[in-house]
All heavy atoms as an XYZ file, in Angstrom:
951
protein
N      12.797     22.498      3.549
C      13.881     21.489      4.006
C      13.626     21.108      5.545
O      13.223     21.834      6.221
C      15.260     22.062      3.956
C      15.729     22.520      2.625
S      17.310     23.330      2.659
C      16.734     24.894      3.468
N      13.766     19.851      5.612
C      13.624     19.300      6.975
C      14.965     19.496      7.733
O      15.984     19.528      7.138
N      14.889     19.658      9.133
C      16.093     19.774      9.922
C      15.856     18.712     10.938
O      15.159     18.885     11.899
C      16.303     21.144     10.454
C      17.528     21.142     11.420
C      16.424     22.177      9.318
N      16.460     17.559     10.887
C      16.372     16.496     11.786
C      16.661     16.865     13.162
O      15.820     16.508     14.172
C      17.232     15.244     11.413
O      16.839     14.882     10.013
C      17.042     14.015     12.261
N      17.702     17.519     13.479
C      18.174     17.903     14.831
C      17.051     18.813     15.526
O      17.116     18.814     16.765
C      19.505     18.667     14.720
N      16.242     19.495     14.686
C      15.235     20.333     15.406
C      13.837     19.827     15.273
O      12.763     20.404     15.482
C      15.231     21.775     14.673
C      16.492     22.549     14.844
C      16.439     23.842     13.986
C      16.776     22.839     16.302
N      13.686     18.497     14.793
C      12.404     17.864     14.403
C      11.553     18.781     13.540
O      10.386     18.842     13.730
C      11.659     17.524     15.744
C      12.338     16.461     16.504
O      12.903     15.512     15.904
O      12.261     16.516     17.794
N      12.236     19.539     12.595
C      11.518     20.410     11.764
C      11.167     19.632     10.465
O      12.086     19.229      9.721
C      12.339     21.686     11.491
C      11.703     22.676     10.514
C      12.782     23.395      9.767
C      12.203     24.052      8.529
N      11.690     23.138      7.557
N       9.945     19.458     10.111
C       9.674     18.784      8.917
C       9.827     19.741      7.686
O       9.766     20.884      7.812
C       8.165     18.384      9.083
C       7.560     19.365     10.000
C       8.786     19.783     10.874
N      10.055     19.182      6.566
C      10.157     19.880      5.283
C       8.750     20.615      5.007
O       7.730     20.098      5.324
C      10.421     18.951      4.142
N       8.917     21.764      4.494
C       7.718     22.559      4.140
C       7.123     23.325      5.143
O       6.147     23.931      5.083
N       7.705     23.382      6.354
C       7.212     24.085      7.585
C       8.240     25.031      7.994
O       9.380     24.811      7.928
C       6.841     23.081      8.709
C       5.873     21.998      8.390
C       4.533     22.589      8.318
C       3.518     21.416      8.056
N       2.165     21.922      7.809
N       7.737     26.149      8.559
C       8.665     27.129      9.073
C       9.355     26.680     10.343
O       8.663     25.932     11.135
C       7.906     28.418      9.433
C       7.573     29.298      8.254
C       6.367     29.443      7.692
C       8.494     30.191      7.523
N       6.493     30.287      6.604
C       7.753     30.751      6.555
C       9.831     30.467      7.700
C       8.217     31.641      5.647
C      10.448     31.373      6.771
C       9.575     31.880      5.770
N      10.571     26.920     10.510
C      11.235     26.618     11.767
C      10.673     27.415     12.915
O      10.430     28.609     12.800
C      12.791     26.852     11.564
S      13.655     26.411     13.112
N      10.596     26.792     14.060
C       9.936     27.535     15.246
C      10.995     28.562     15.760
O      10.491     29.451     16.502
C       9.613     26.525     16.350
O      10.754     25.734     16.725
C       8.509     25.561     15.918
N      12.206     28.430     15.373
C      13.272     29.429     15.789
C      13.348     30.632     14.838
O      14.194     31.552     15.055
C      14.655     28.797     15.919
C      14.573     27.645     16.927
N      14.511     27.813     18.310
C      14.581     26.273     16.745
C      14.522     26.696     18.881
N      14.520     25.845     17.983
N      12.562     30.643     13.782
C      12.671     31.670     12.738
C      11.654     32.743     12.958
O      10.522     32.475     13.168
C      12.480     31.058     11.286
C      12.529     32.099     10.166
C      13.781     32.696      9.816
C      11.383     32.553      9.727
C      13.804     33.704      8.846
C      11.379     33.478      8.634
C      12.610     34.043      8.317
N      12.099     33.969     12.690
C      11.170     35.082     12.751
C      11.501     36.007     11.597
O      12.751     36.272     11.287
C      11.260     35.953     14.030
O      10.845     37.233     13.880
N      10.439     36.346     10.787
C      10.814     37.265      9.657
C      11.455     38.601     10.060
O      12.240     39.187      9.367
C       9.475     37.617      8.883
C       8.991     36.470      8.146
C       7.698     36.799      7.386
N       7.059     35.565      6.890
C       6.891     35.221      5.669
N       7.218     36.051      4.744
N       6.300     34.125      5.240
N      11.120     38.935     11.219
C      11.722     40.326     11.701
C      13.176     40.234     12.163
O      14.023     41.153     11.950
C      11.008     40.901     12.884
N      13.578     39.014     12.663
C      15.020     38.861     13.196
C      15.767     37.652     12.628
O      16.979     37.540     12.957
C      14.973     38.794     14.813
C      14.174     37.636     15.268
C      14.158     37.573     16.805
N      13.222     36.677     17.304
C      13.421     35.338     17.209
N      14.451     34.745     16.706
N      12.450     34.595     17.795
N      15.109     36.884     11.848
C      15.907     35.712     11.309
C      15.877     34.624     12.315
O      14.880     34.403     13.037
N      16.959     33.867     12.305
C      17.124     32.735     13.140
C      17.337     33.083     14.608
O      18.344     33.838     14.859
C      18.330     31.829     12.679
S      18.578     30.380     13.704
N      16.562     32.595     15.501
C      16.645     33.015     16.906
C      17.759     32.133     17.618
O      18.163     32.492     18.795
N      18.282     31.159     17.023
C      19.238     30.296     17.667
C      20.481     30.214     16.729
O      21.237     29.261     16.766
C      18.804     28.920     17.866
O      18.428     28.304     16.633
C      17.624     28.864     18.805
N      20.824     31.284     16.000
C      21.876     31.218     14.955
C      23.203     30.798     15.574
O      23.942     29.966     14.988
C      21.927     32.560     14.267
C      22.943     32.583     13.147
C      22.469     32.052     11.910
C      24.279     33.033     13.324
C      23.442     32.102     10.898
C      25.162     32.965     12.244
C      24.821     32.537     11.033
O      25.527     32.483      9.941
N      23.524     31.425     16.718
C      24.839     31.067     17.300
C      24.931     29.601     17.849
O      26.024     29.030     17.871
C      25.167     32.030     18.468
C      25.395     33.379     18.004
O      25.801     33.635     16.811
O      25.190     34.341     18.740
N      23.865     29.016     18.116
C      23.851     27.654     18.654
C      23.149     26.738     17.763
O      22.720     25.607     18.231
C      23.170     27.642     20.076
O      21.893     28.083     19.913
C      23.980     28.462     21.120
N      22.813     27.101     16.469
C      22.186     26.301     15.485
C      22.942     24.846     15.287
O      24.110     24.798     15.446
C      21.967     26.964     14.202
C      23.229     27.254     13.398
C      23.050     28.208     12.289
N      24.277     28.393     11.487
C      25.249     29.107     11.749
N      25.262     29.773     12.861
N      26.251     29.170     10.968
N      22.023     23.878     15.007
C      22.739     22.624     14.829
C      23.556     22.533     13.491
O      23.381     23.397     12.651
C      21.450     21.640     14.760
C      20.378     22.432     14.368
C      20.676     23.866     14.895
N      24.282     21.398     13.416
C      25.130     21.187     12.206
C      24.380     21.190     10.963
O      24.767     21.578      9.910
C      26.020     19.914     12.376
C      27.032     20.171     13.433
O      27.488     21.284     13.627
O      27.601     19.099     13.882
N      23.153     20.664     11.045
C      22.274     20.511      9.838
C      22.078     21.875      9.225
O      22.092     22.080      8.050
C      20.864     19.939     10.138
C      20.848     18.585     10.523
O      21.921     17.900     10.584
O      19.794     17.966     10.850
N      21.938     22.878     10.032
C      21.758     24.263      9.530
C      23.091     24.925      9.173
O      23.227     25.680      8.285
C      21.050     25.129     10.691
S      19.488     24.568     11.064
N      24.114     24.625      9.925
C      25.475     25.242      9.665
C      25.976     24.787      8.277
O      26.730     25.572      7.622
C      26.470     24.880     10.740
C      26.155     25.441     12.150
C      27.190     25.010     13.168
N      26.820     25.524     14.388
C      27.137     26.771     14.843
N      27.753     27.600     14.072
N      26.776     27.198     15.980
N      25.687     23.563      7.747
C      26.240     23.127      6.582
C      25.421     23.550      5.420
O      25.820     23.288      4.325
C      26.566     21.620      6.570
C      27.462     21.227      7.626
C      25.280     20.848      6.776
N      24.194     24.176      5.639
C      23.369     24.514      4.489
C      24.019     25.555      3.702
O      24.524     26.675      4.288
C      21.984     24.908      4.979
C      21.146     25.385      3.880
C      20.556     24.570      3.011
C      20.933     26.792      3.753
C      19.842     25.048      1.929
C      20.154     27.262      2.621
C      19.537     26.377      1.800
N      23.968     25.497      2.405
C      24.561     26.539      1.555
C      23.374     26.978      0.555
O      23.033     26.282     -0.326
C      25.633     26.046      0.628
C      26.840     25.641      1.590
O      27.305     26.513      2.258
N      27.402     24.455      1.460
N      22.942     28.255      0.802
C      21.862     28.878     -0.121
C      22.749     29.384     -1.359
O      23.756     30.036     -1.215
C      21.349     30.034      0.619
S      20.233     30.997     -0.407
N      22.323     29.020     -2.495
C      22.995     29.341     -3.821
C      22.929     30.820     -3.987
O      23.840     31.322     -4.668
C      22.299     28.525     -4.835
C      22.687     27.004     -4.965
C      22.031     26.408     -6.191
C      24.199     26.823     -4.918
N      21.991     31.582     -3.479
C      21.914     32.965     -3.668
C      23.169     33.572     -2.969
O      23.743     34.517     -3.587
C      20.631     33.615     -3.132
C      20.621     35.149     -3.255
C      20.403     35.740     -4.362
C      20.861     36.115     -2.185
N      20.493     37.117     -4.173
C      20.780     37.316     -2.876
C      21.123     36.008     -0.844
C      20.928     38.438     -2.071
C      21.274     37.122     -0.154
C      21.199     38.356     -0.738
N      23.532     33.133     -1.845
C      24.747     33.744     -1.289
C      26.090     33.205     -1.854
O      27.077     33.863     -1.726
C      24.719     33.142      0.251
C      23.690     33.723      1.239
C      23.714     33.051      2.447
C      23.887     35.253      1.304
N      26.015     32.038     -2.606
C      27.234     31.501     -3.145
C      27.450     31.762     -4.585
O      28.570     31.504     -5.108
C      27.159     29.862     -2.976
C      27.137     29.476     -1.464
C      26.903     27.867     -1.563
C      28.321     29.781     -0.709
N      26.458     32.228     -5.247
C      26.576     32.396     -6.732
C      26.465     33.827     -7.180
O      25.391     34.398     -7.030
C      25.470     31.503     -7.403
O      25.494     30.231     -6.925
C      25.678     31.464     -8.891
N      27.519     34.375     -7.698
C      27.511     35.818     -8.105
C      26.558     36.039     -9.228
O      25.984     37.138     -9.364
C      28.911     36.171     -8.464
C      29.887     36.334     -7.398
C      31.232     36.810     -7.768
O      31.411     37.406     -8.906
O      32.169     36.546     -7.025
N      26.230     35.085    -10.012
C      25.303     35.226    -11.162
C      23.899     35.468    -10.732
O      23.029     35.891    -11.486
C      25.408     33.979    -12.080
N      23.541     35.125     -9.438
C      22.212     35.295     -8.922
C      22.099     36.728     -8.294
O      22.697     36.877     -7.204
C      21.851     34.269     -7.949
C      21.733     32.838     -8.557
C      21.511     31.805     -7.527
C      20.724     32.644     -9.753
N      21.420     37.648     -8.980
C      21.409     39.019     -8.433
C      20.357     39.144     -7.254
O      19.695     38.127     -6.765
C      21.085     40.040     -9.578
C      19.748     39.753    -10.153
O      18.877     39.139     -9.665
O      19.538     40.292    -11.397
N      20.060     40.370     -6.910
C      19.182     40.657     -5.720
C      17.792     40.068     -5.892
O      17.081     39.840     -4.895
C      19.122     42.081     -5.477
N      17.380     39.935     -7.161
C      15.984     39.412     -7.349
C      15.876     37.939     -6.941
O      14.710     37.437     -6.612
C      15.690     39.469     -8.930
N      17.047     37.221     -6.777
C      16.957     35.865     -6.362
C      17.196     35.631     -4.876
O      17.223     34.599     -4.385
C      18.112     35.103     -7.055
C      17.782     34.954     -8.565
C      18.141     35.887     -9.470
C      17.200     33.828     -9.233
N      17.643     35.371    -10.774
C      17.063     33.998    -10.556
C      16.745     32.580     -8.680
C      16.557     33.181    -11.510
C      16.136     31.713     -9.621
C      16.110     32.080    -11.014
N      17.257     36.787     -4.167
C      17.333     36.692     -2.627
C      16.001     36.069     -2.226
O      14.956     36.373     -2.624
C      17.481     38.176     -2.102
C      17.547     38.142     -0.599
C      17.723     39.567     -0.126
C      17.769     39.504      1.431
N      18.024     40.889      1.982
N      16.090     35.156     -1.353
C      14.995     34.273     -0.896
C      13.745     35.098     -0.399
O      12.616     34.811     -0.805
C      15.618     33.435      0.221
C      16.869     33.172     -0.167
C      17.435     34.497     -0.702
N      14.029     36.203      0.205
C      12.914     37.032      0.742
C      12.242     37.750     -0.411
O      10.998     38.127     -0.218
C      13.352     38.011      1.817
O      14.285     38.875      1.302
N      12.837     37.919     -1.558
C      12.327     38.613     -2.619
C      11.659     37.489     -3.565
O      10.584     37.744     -4.012
C      13.350     39.324     -3.539
C      12.863     39.927     -4.776
C      13.941     40.449     -2.579
N      12.334     36.436     -3.850
C      12.023     35.437     -4.706
C      10.836     34.565     -4.200
O       9.982     34.128     -5.048
C      13.165     34.543     -5.148
N      10.808     34.355     -2.979
C       9.869     33.504     -2.402
C      10.269     31.977     -2.194
O       9.401     31.050     -2.074
N      11.666     31.733     -2.501
C      12.081     30.352     -2.474
C      13.596     30.400     -2.079
O      14.279     31.478     -2.228
C      11.877     29.573     -3.627
C      12.237     30.270     -4.922
C      13.593     30.191     -5.345
C      11.331     30.985     -5.662
C      13.997     30.791     -6.489
C      11.787     31.598     -6.882
C      13.068     31.482     -7.317
N      14.145     29.364     -1.727
C      15.498     29.109     -1.389
C      16.025     28.142     -2.475
O      15.388     27.081     -2.757
C      15.741     28.561     -0.073
C      17.228     28.274      0.228
C      15.300     29.625      1.001
N      17.239     28.364     -3.023
C      17.777     27.414     -3.942
C      19.050     26.717     -3.214
O      19.748     27.340     -2.586
C      18.354     28.125     -5.191
C      17.344     28.946     -6.025
C      18.185     29.713     -6.992
C      16.555     27.925     -6.653
N      19.091     25.491     -3.465
C      20.240     24.677     -3.018
C      20.510     23.537     -4.021
O      19.631     23.212     -4.820
C      20.259     24.223     -1.575
C      19.123     23.272     -1.292
N      19.298     21.929     -1.242
C      17.889     23.471     -0.959
C      18.247     21.352     -0.847
N      17.216     22.294     -0.710
N      21.696     22.983     -3.949
C      21.975     21.993     -5.012
C      22.343     20.637     -4.241
O      22.793     20.628     -2.984
C      23.179     22.399     -5.871
O      24.360     22.570     -5.142
N      22.205     19.598     -4.988
C      22.608     18.265     -4.426
C      23.350     17.504     -5.545
O      23.444     17.995     -6.735
C      21.321     17.403     -4.219
C      20.602     18.026     -2.941
C      19.253     17.143     -2.818
O      18.869     16.393     -3.597
O      18.681     17.408     -1.679
N      23.899     16.413     -5.396
C      24.471     15.505     -6.279
C      25.657     16.264     -7.078
O      25.641     16.217     -8.313
C      23.450     14.888     -7.227
C      23.930     13.766     -8.080
O      24.965     13.107     -7.670
O      23.500     13.525     -9.075
N      26.429     16.991     -6.361
C      27.537     17.728     -6.863
C      27.136     18.715     -7.927
O      27.815     18.891     -8.936
C      28.647     16.732     -7.331
C      29.170     15.891     -6.316
C      30.192     14.891     -6.882
O      30.133     14.468     -8.026
N      31.032     14.414     -5.998
N      25.955     19.405     -7.688
C      25.536     20.369     -8.530
C      24.670     19.963     -9.670
O      24.177     20.747    -10.488
N      24.434     18.643     -9.892
C      23.693     18.155    -10.910
C      22.098     18.227    -10.650
O      21.399     18.088    -11.620
C      24.085     16.767    -11.260
C      25.387     16.493    -11.932
C      25.699     15.136    -12.251
N      26.022     14.277    -11.180
C      27.189     14.117    -10.589
N      28.313     14.584    -11.195
N      27.403     13.290     -9.557
N      21.826     18.507     -9.428
C      20.334     18.665     -9.083
C      20.227     20.007     -8.386
O      20.860     20.274     -7.453
C      19.888     17.466     -8.178
C      18.489     17.642     -7.761
C      18.058     16.486     -6.780
N      18.277     15.122     -7.522
C      19.180     14.227     -7.013
N      19.763     14.400     -5.907
N      19.265     13.118     -7.785
N      19.236     20.689     -8.893
C      18.802     22.055     -8.175
C      17.595     21.861     -7.537
O      16.577     21.389     -8.192
C      18.877     23.116     -9.339
C      18.391     24.490     -8.861
C      19.467     25.045     -7.873
C      18.118     25.452     -9.923
N      17.439     22.234     -6.248
C      16.245     22.186     -5.407
C      15.785     23.589     -5.198
O      16.543     24.429     -4.739
C      16.627     21.452     -4.028
C      17.301     20.086     -4.215
C      15.216     21.367     -3.314
C      16.467     19.088     -4.979
N      14.564     23.754     -5.539
C      13.834     24.960     -5.215
C      12.819     24.800     -4.137
O      11.846     23.991     -4.278
C      13.030     25.509     -6.516
C      12.401     26.842     -6.292
C      14.009     25.610     -7.788
N      13.124     25.366     -2.926
C      12.267     25.212     -1.815
C      11.436     26.396     -1.626
O      11.859     27.376     -1.155
C      13.048     25.082     -0.487
C      14.205     23.886     -0.552
C      13.434     22.623      0.073
O      12.411     22.663      0.419
O      14.169     21.572     -0.033
N      10.112     26.358     -2.014
C       9.190     27.438     -2.000
C       8.717     27.727     -0.597
O       8.383     26.822      0.222
C       8.050     27.138     -2.815
S       8.485     26.938     -4.608
N       8.499     28.992     -0.303
C       7.841     29.466      0.855
C       6.451     28.923      0.826
O       5.749     29.098     -0.142
C       7.921     31.026      0.955
C       7.282     31.586      2.172
O       6.313     30.988      2.832
O       7.588     32.704      2.610
N       5.881     28.200      1.888
C       4.571     27.746      1.807
C       3.463     28.787      1.582
O       2.361     28.533      1.077
C       4.375     26.960      3.124
N       3.822     30.003      2.096
C       2.875     31.042      1.778
C       2.831     31.659      0.325
O       2.029     32.446      0.001
C       3.085     32.253      2.727
N       3.953     31.209     -0.348
C       4.136     31.741     -1.735
C       4.544     30.591     -2.623
O       5.614     30.660     -3.311
C       5.172     32.830     -1.784
C       4.871     34.025     -0.752
C       6.049     34.835     -0.506
N       6.699     35.417     -1.654
C       7.750     36.200     -1.712
N       8.374     36.450     -0.514
N       8.360     36.592     -2.815
N       3.798     29.559     -2.771
C       4.195     28.328     -3.513
C       4.377     28.476     -4.953
O       4.975     27.644     -5.556
C       3.111     27.358     -3.144
C       1.927     28.136     -2.858
C       2.418     29.415     -2.198
N       3.864     29.470     -5.578
C       3.874     29.654     -7.014
C       4.826     30.795     -7.452
O       4.875     31.053     -8.701
C       2.407     29.955     -7.576
C       1.453     28.835     -7.202
N       1.514     27.643     -7.767
C       0.461     28.803     -6.356
C       0.677     26.798     -7.267
N      -0.095     27.529     -6.399
N       5.518     31.385     -6.642
C       6.310     32.525     -6.971
C       7.462     32.089     -7.974
O       7.930     32.936     -8.669
C       7.031     33.127     -5.707
C       6.057     34.234     -5.027
O       4.883     34.231     -5.467
O       6.456     34.876     -4.071
N       7.894     30.822     -7.857
C       8.898     30.354     -8.815
C       8.444     30.466    -10.345
O       9.271     30.625    -11.174
C       9.276     28.909     -8.557
C       8.201     27.920     -8.900
C       7.192     27.504     -8.138
C       8.172     27.210    -10.164
N       6.458     26.600     -8.801
C       6.963     26.450    -10.076
C       8.803     27.229    -11.323
C       6.574     25.519    -11.165
C       8.351     26.442    -12.469
C       7.256     25.624    -12.291
N       7.099     30.655    -10.531
C       6.657     30.744    -11.861
C       6.736     32.173    -12.488
O       6.558     32.369    -13.591
C       5.138     30.341    -11.867
C       4.943     28.940    -11.615
C       3.453     28.465    -11.665
N       3.198     27.158    -11.304
C       3.259     26.106    -12.076
N       3.527     26.216    -13.389
N       2.970     24.914    -11.564
N       6.967     33.171    -11.606
C       7.187     34.630    -12.026
C       8.467     34.746    -12.765
O       9.452     33.973    -12.574
C       7.203     35.539    -10.766
C       5.916     35.522    -10.025
C       5.988     36.552     -8.887
N       6.917     36.247     -7.758
C       7.860     37.000     -7.404
N       7.948     38.255     -7.951
N       8.755     36.586     -6.441
N       8.527     35.777    -13.622
C       9.793     36.147    -14.332
C      10.740     36.735    -13.219
O      10.208     37.524    -12.359
C       9.393     37.170    -15.500
N      11.898     36.614    -13.369
C      12.697     35.799    -14.310
C      12.869     34.334    -13.953
O      13.650     33.648    -14.625
C      14.012     36.480    -14.332
C      14.288     36.893    -12.892
C      12.836     37.242    -12.343
N      12.301     33.981    -12.805
C      12.532     32.675    -12.277
C      12.240     31.394    -13.178
O      13.124     30.646    -13.394
C      11.983     32.436    -10.877
C      12.098     33.693    -10.118
C      10.974     34.438     -9.624
C      13.423     34.138     -9.669
C      11.185     35.614     -8.852
C      13.557     35.311     -8.958
C      12.435     35.992     -8.548
O      12.563     37.187     -7.808
N      11.055     31.365    -13.635
C      10.535     30.147    -14.336
C      11.396     30.092    -15.552
O      11.846     28.866    -15.935
C       9.079     30.277    -14.587
C       8.604     28.954    -15.427
C       7.108     28.894    -15.628
O       6.606     27.751    -15.751
N       6.334     29.994    -15.549
N      11.600     31.041    -16.317
C      12.379     30.961    -17.502
C      13.815     30.405    -17.230
O      14.368     29.525    -17.948
C      12.446     32.268    -18.263
N      14.418     30.949    -16.145
C      15.813     30.518    -15.908
C      15.775     29.116    -15.437
O      16.710     28.345    -15.823
C      16.337     31.438    -14.775
O      16.518     32.737    -15.153
N      14.846     28.721    -14.538
C      14.817     27.301    -14.189
C      14.548     26.299    -15.200
O      15.228     25.364    -15.322
C      13.643     27.180    -12.991
C      13.894     27.972    -11.794
C      12.621     27.893    -10.866
C      15.102     27.375    -10.969
N      13.794     26.717    -16.186
C      13.544     25.845    -17.333
C      14.669     25.844    -18.226
O      15.011     24.709    -18.823
C      12.254     26.335    -18.058
C      10.976     26.025    -17.315
C       9.689     26.216    -18.054
N       8.561     25.926    -17.298
C       8.124     24.787    -16.935
N       8.761     23.696    -17.269
N       6.981     24.645    -16.132
N      15.419     26.822    -18.431
C      16.638     26.865    -19.210
C      17.742     25.848    -18.603
O      18.275     25.195    -19.308
C      17.148     28.304    -19.346
C      18.299     28.518    -20.274
C      18.825     29.849    -20.469
N      19.208     30.515    -19.237
C      18.421     31.538    -18.757
N      17.333     31.914    -19.215
N      18.831     32.090    -17.500
N      17.766     26.030    -17.263
C      18.830     25.090    -16.522
C      18.379     23.693    -16.728
O      19.167     22.816    -16.906
C      18.931     25.517    -15.076
C      19.525     26.925    -15.040
C      20.230     27.617    -15.838
C      19.199     27.846    -13.935
N      20.481     28.848    -15.355
C      19.947     28.996    -14.101
C      18.464     27.778    -12.734
C      19.967     30.138    -13.318
C      18.358     28.852    -11.835
C      19.138     29.952    -12.126
N      17.086     23.346    -16.668
C      16.514     22.068    -16.791
C      16.848     21.486    -18.182
O      17.293     20.390    -18.463
C      15.036     21.953    -16.437
N      16.583     22.332    -19.226
C      16.896     21.999    -20.629
C      18.366     21.835    -20.857
O      18.744     21.071    -21.833
N      19.155     22.373    -20.047
C      20.704     22.315    -20.333
C      21.167     20.973    -19.500
O      22.394     20.758    -19.495
C      21.374     23.454    -19.828
N      20.330     20.242    -18.811
C      20.706     19.034    -18.275
C      20.853     18.940    -16.793
O      21.016     17.850    -16.156
N      20.450     20.063    -16.040
C      20.357     20.149    -14.588
C      19.034     19.551    -14.276
O      17.990     19.991    -14.777
C      20.642     21.474    -14.041
O      21.882     22.032    -14.381
C      20.495     21.489    -12.565
N      18.993     18.662    -13.238
C      17.681     18.167    -12.743
C      17.206     19.301    -11.842
O      17.855     19.682    -10.862
C      17.887     16.822    -11.971
C      16.476     16.293    -11.413
C      16.651     15.070    -10.712
O      17.793     14.897    -10.122
O      15.686     14.396    -10.544
N      16.027     19.815    -12.131
C      15.382     20.889    -11.416
C      14.171     20.411    -10.699
O      13.270     19.991    -11.424
C      15.070     22.141    -12.227
C      14.486     23.225    -11.302
C      16.404     22.684    -12.963
N      14.195     20.332     -9.384
C      12.977     19.981     -8.537
C      12.487     21.209     -7.756
O      13.183     21.897     -7.138
C      13.421     18.883     -7.626
C      14.001     17.600     -8.149
C      14.445     16.632     -7.045
C      12.956     17.032     -9.023
N      11.265     21.457     -7.995
C      10.615     22.647     -7.316
C       9.699     21.984     -6.215
O       8.660     21.217     -6.564
C       9.727     23.521     -8.275
C       8.960     24.627     -7.524
C      10.625     23.944     -9.458
N       9.769     22.403     -4.988
C       8.996     21.821     -3.901
C       8.266     22.932     -3.124
O       8.780     24.039     -2.790
C       9.851     21.101     -2.844
C      10.280     19.712     -3.263
C      11.627     19.536     -3.748
C       9.445     18.604     -3.239
C      12.051     18.347     -4.130
C       9.926     17.382     -3.760
C      11.213     17.214     -4.128
N       7.012     22.578     -2.807
C       6.205     23.466     -1.905
C       5.643     22.429     -0.926
O       4.747     21.662     -1.183
C       5.041     24.175     -2.590
N       6.280     22.346      0.261
C       6.041     21.254      1.257
C       6.523     19.962      0.754
O       7.567     19.805      0.186
N       5.647     18.908      0.726
C       6.024     17.550      0.240
C       5.778     17.371     -1.163
O       6.186     16.434     -1.703
C       5.189     16.497      1.125
C       5.450     16.631      2.660
C       4.579     15.535      3.312
C       6.846     16.291      2.876
N       4.948     18.299     -1.822
C       4.650     18.149     -3.191
C       5.607     18.886     -4.076
O       6.043     19.993     -3.662
C       3.212     18.576     -3.438
C       2.149     17.792     -2.637
C       0.808     18.260     -2.702
N       0.425     18.545     -4.086
C      -0.681     19.046     -4.547
N      -1.709     19.238     -3.577
N      -0.891     19.309     -5.705
N       5.909     18.439     -5.203
C       6.732     19.145     -6.111
C       6.562     18.747     -7.551
O       5.752     17.927     -7.993
N       7.383     19.398     -8.309
C       7.509     19.110     -9.800
C       9.028     18.946    -10.198
O       9.879     19.535     -9.715
C       7.050     20.339    -10.534
C       5.481     20.658    -10.705
C       5.240     21.948    -11.456
C       4.882     19.443    -11.276
N       9.222     18.028    -11.085
C      10.433     17.891    -11.735
C      10.395     18.555    -13.112
O       9.435     18.217    -13.875
C      10.890     16.475    -11.961
C      12.218     16.346    -12.764
C      12.601     14.758    -12.991
N      13.186     14.407    -11.656
C      12.689     13.414    -10.865
N      11.662     12.849    -11.310
N      13.232     13.109     -9.763
N      11.075     19.718    -13.313
C      10.946     20.427    -14.549
C      11.550     19.670    -15.701
O      12.802     19.194    -15.529
C      11.516     21.842    -14.399
C      10.913     22.730    -13.293
C      11.490     24.169    -13.454
C       9.440     22.761    -13.441
N      10.978     19.594    -16.742
C      11.451     18.777    -17.848
C      10.950     19.409    -19.240
O       9.805     19.812    -19.269
C      10.909     17.343    -17.836
C      11.720     16.342    -18.606
O      11.790     16.580    -19.870
O      12.247     15.328    -18.069
N      11.900     19.466    -20.182
C      11.543     19.985    -21.450
C      10.310     19.216    -22.126
O       9.646     19.806    -22.913
C      12.737     20.129    -22.468
C      13.739     21.146    -21.901
C      13.311     18.751    -22.607
N      10.182     18.052    -21.845
C       9.183     17.229    -22.465
C       7.873     17.199    -21.600
O       6.905     16.556    -22.001
C       9.626     15.761    -22.778
O       9.946     15.198    -21.437
N       7.790     17.940    -20.619
C       6.602     18.084    -19.629
C       7.011     17.848    -18.172
O       7.783     16.983    -17.953
N       6.478     18.626    -17.406
C       6.728     18.599    -15.902
C       6.120     17.343    -15.325
O       5.127     16.960    -15.777
C       6.331     19.826    -15.249
C       6.868     21.052    -15.729
O       7.962     20.916    -16.385
O       6.356     22.173    -15.526
N       6.841     16.740    -14.411
C       6.416     15.581    -13.729
C       6.166     15.851    -12.195
O       7.083     16.271    -11.556
C       7.267     14.331    -13.981
C       7.392     14.004    -15.491
C       8.306     12.858    -15.661
N       9.521     13.062    -14.947
C      10.682     12.705    -15.365
N      10.862     12.110    -16.435
N      11.769     12.942    -14.639
N       5.157     15.375    -11.677
C       4.882     15.559    -10.189
C       5.888     14.601     -9.488
O       6.273     13.554     -9.936
C       3.536     15.027     -9.903
C       2.856     14.622    -11.125
C       3.961     14.804    -12.255
N       6.430     15.079     -8.313
C       7.331     14.356     -7.480
C       6.814     14.565     -6.008
O       6.115     15.583     -5.684
C       8.840     14.682     -7.569
C       9.324     14.321     -8.862
C       9.027     16.146     -7.287
N       7.151     13.610     -5.152
C       6.859     13.807     -3.722
C       8.185     13.572     -2.905
O       8.892     12.722     -3.343
C       5.805     12.748     -3.296
C       4.381     13.059     -3.814
C       3.263     12.471     -3.017
N       3.202     12.695     -1.637
C       2.566     13.704     -1.056
N       2.144     14.601     -1.731
N       2.514     13.710      0.222
N       8.286     14.352     -1.970
C       9.397     14.176     -1.007
C       9.276     12.798     -0.276
O       8.257     12.447      0.115
C       9.418     15.326     -0.009
C      10.568     16.134      0.095
C      10.459     17.067      1.194
N      10.258     18.428      0.692
C      11.130     19.260      0.280
N      12.423     18.843      0.304
N      10.969     20.369     -0.124
N      10.403     12.331     -0.032
C      10.426     10.959      0.577
C      10.346     11.138      2.166
O      10.536     12.209      2.651
C      11.814     10.254      0.336
């Protein structure tokens, strides 16, 4: 995800982030970061396997929950294909949720009739 207030482009690590300590500017982070809602934190149905540091991606929704965005760690762009993730994402796509999987600017729209490439605007 991009963060305009930090000039952080999508698909790149934030310069304020460290794997050892997390966000280095958490107390003074911009509103773009404050309003972000990681679905793993908000959804009881997503167990510890879906924690971003375990899964290799962050989940968030758009369009009042009708679109699910999977933001892959650039170092682990294919982790969404592992079990149980791919099966669950495809099941959700089959049930009518638009599921977009991004690794940087490139991505896929998961579809029961065949995945389609998408690019970030």
